[in-house]
Residue, then its C-alpha position, 0 to 999 in steps of 0.5 A: m441697735s447697740e449704742q456701742g461704737h461701730e462701722q458702717e461701710s456703704p458699696g460706694g466706699n463712703s464709711g462711718t464710725g461712732p456710736g448708735v447707728i450708722t447708715p449704709d452711707g456712713c451717716a451717723v443718725d445720732f449725730y445728725a439728730l443733734l443739728p439745728p435748722g441752717h440756711e438751706a431751707e431759706i435757699i430751697h423756699k425762695a427758689a420754690g417760687q411759690a407759696g406752698a409748692s410740694i416738695l420731694e425731699l430724697g435723702s431727707g436724713t433726720g429731718r433737719v431741712t424737712g421740719a424747716l421747709v413745713k414751717l415754711g408752708h410746703p408739704v413734704v414728702a421725706v425719702d430716706e432709706s434709713p428707718e431710724m433717720l425716718a424715725h425722727i420725722r414728724a411733720a411730712e409723709r415718710v417714705r423708705a426707700r433708696i433714692q435710685d429706686l423711688a418710683l411714687g408715680r406722682t410729680f412735685d412742683v420741687v424735687l430736692l437732692a442736697s448733701h452733695l449727693l450729685n458728687v458720687p464718684d460712680a457715674g451709674i449712681r449719679q444718673a439713676l440719681l438724676r433720673t429719679c428726680a426727672r421722673h418726679v419733678a412737674a413739667t413746669g417745676s424745679v430740681i434743686i440740687q447742692h453739689h460740691p462746685p468745681h473750685w472746692f475740690d481746689s481750695a478744700a483743706a483741714s479745717e475746724e468749726r464749732g457751733g455750740e457743742i458741736i465740732l466739725r473737722l475735715r481731715d486726711i485729705s487726699r487728691p486721688t486723681a485730678d478729679l476725685l477728692a477723699a476726706t474724713v469728717e469728724y463730728q464731736a458732741g461732748d465726749r461723743v466722736w463720730t467719723q464719716t469718710f467720703t470720696a467726691m468727684r469733680l464736675d465741671e460745668t460741661q460735665l455737669k450739663t451732660a449729666l443732666s441732659e441725659a437724665g432729661l433735665v438742663l441746668d436753669r440758674y445758679l441760687t448762690d454766689d459759690r454755685s453750690w446749689f442750683t436748679a434744673a428743669r425738665r428738658g422741653p421737646e427739641i425743636 
């Protein structure tokens, strides 16, 4: 694909601009390939509860977290709809698919849904994501989810973060309704600049539990003090 800048917009309204490949949900492949491993893998590894736990990573991107999980001893199946994203992953089994369409016919100790995908405004897509988690997690396994907790929607403000050559700016914040937040994230590395515009929906704990229940899951526990990471489990039979 041409390296000239272009724009990609998804049916859900997310869009992205910048050089290189832009995925349907607005992510810039070249930018994500630059990112170093962060702290996410340690959170997931600790929550997995056992060495060598199998992990299904939904929305793996270029494998920033994937590679770190493999180094921690986990066999990982990485799922993404972008072949350009998956091309960067070497150490894990790769599956090209939309998350909501995935049906591998097998289960895993851990199913991972990161990147705040749960906050998608479309309730139908949200339920499809959660149903994918539910049908792929083992009976005694865990679904590990990252989301924007309710307080984030009140505190989010324009900001800038720098890490090495990478600059991240959150800008153009608006709140179309009490439960929606729209914004643009600008990424800069040297003279290259990308943007990703998104809309996220607030879910309070009651709404979160309802969404999980409708997919056959139950809220288990929060993993971080800010409640941005939590685990869910398959709902047992009612007595």
